[in-house]
C-alpha positions in Angstrom: 112.7 -17.1 42.8 116.2 -17.7 41.4 119.3 -17.1 43.6 122.2 -15.3 42.4 125.3 -17.3 42.2 128.6 -15.7 43.4 131.5 -16.2 41.1 133.8 -15.6 43.9 132.4 -18.7 45.6 133.0 -20.6 42.5 136.6 -19.5 42.4 137.1 -20.7 45.9 135.5 -24.0 44.9 137.6 -24.5 42.0 140.7 -24.2 44.3 139.2 -26.5 46.8 138.7 -29.0 44.1 142.2 -29.1 43.3 143.0 -30.5 46.8 139.8 -32.1 48.1 137.6 -32.7 44.9 134.7 -34.5 47.0 134.4 -31.5 49.5 134.1 -29.2 46.6 131.3 -31.2 45.1 129.7 -31.5 48.6 129.7 -27.8 48.9 128.0 -27.5 45.7 125.5 -30.1 45.5 125.2 -31.7 48.8 125.1 -35.6 49.3 123.7 -36.5 46.0 124.6 -39.1 43.4 127.3 -36.5 42.2 129.0 -36.5 45.4 129.3 -40.4 45.4 130.6 -40.4 41.8 133.2 -38.0 42.6 134.5 -40.0 45.7 134.8 -43.0 43.4 136.5 -41.2 40.6 139.0 -39.6 43.2 139.6 -43.1 44.5 140.5 -44.3 41.1 142.8 -41.1 40.6 143.1 -37.9 41.6 142.9 -36.1 38.1 139.3 -37.7 37.3 138.1 -36.5 40.6 139.4 -33.1 40.0 137.9 -32.9 36.4 134.6 -34.2 37.6 134.3 -31.5 40.3 135.3 -28.7 38.0 132.5 -30.0 35.7 130.1 -29.8 38.6 131.0 -26.6 39.7 130.8 -25.0 36.1 127.5 -26.7 35.4 125.6 -26.2 38.6 123.4 -23.0 38.6 122.1 -23.1 42.2 124.3 -23.3 45.2 123.3 -24.9 48.4 
């Protein structure tokens, strides 16, 4: 059974990703490799972390 992803939730996650990119990835995917990659990208620079978070949010079908 597939779950319906709320577009409102994704919009909220896009705004969260602007300020705390790893938190947005955590809410979307959990503690996976994507989460740790996002932490590393955020440490290397804020913009790569935000871009990666937005990419994860836009590509992920299911929500936790």
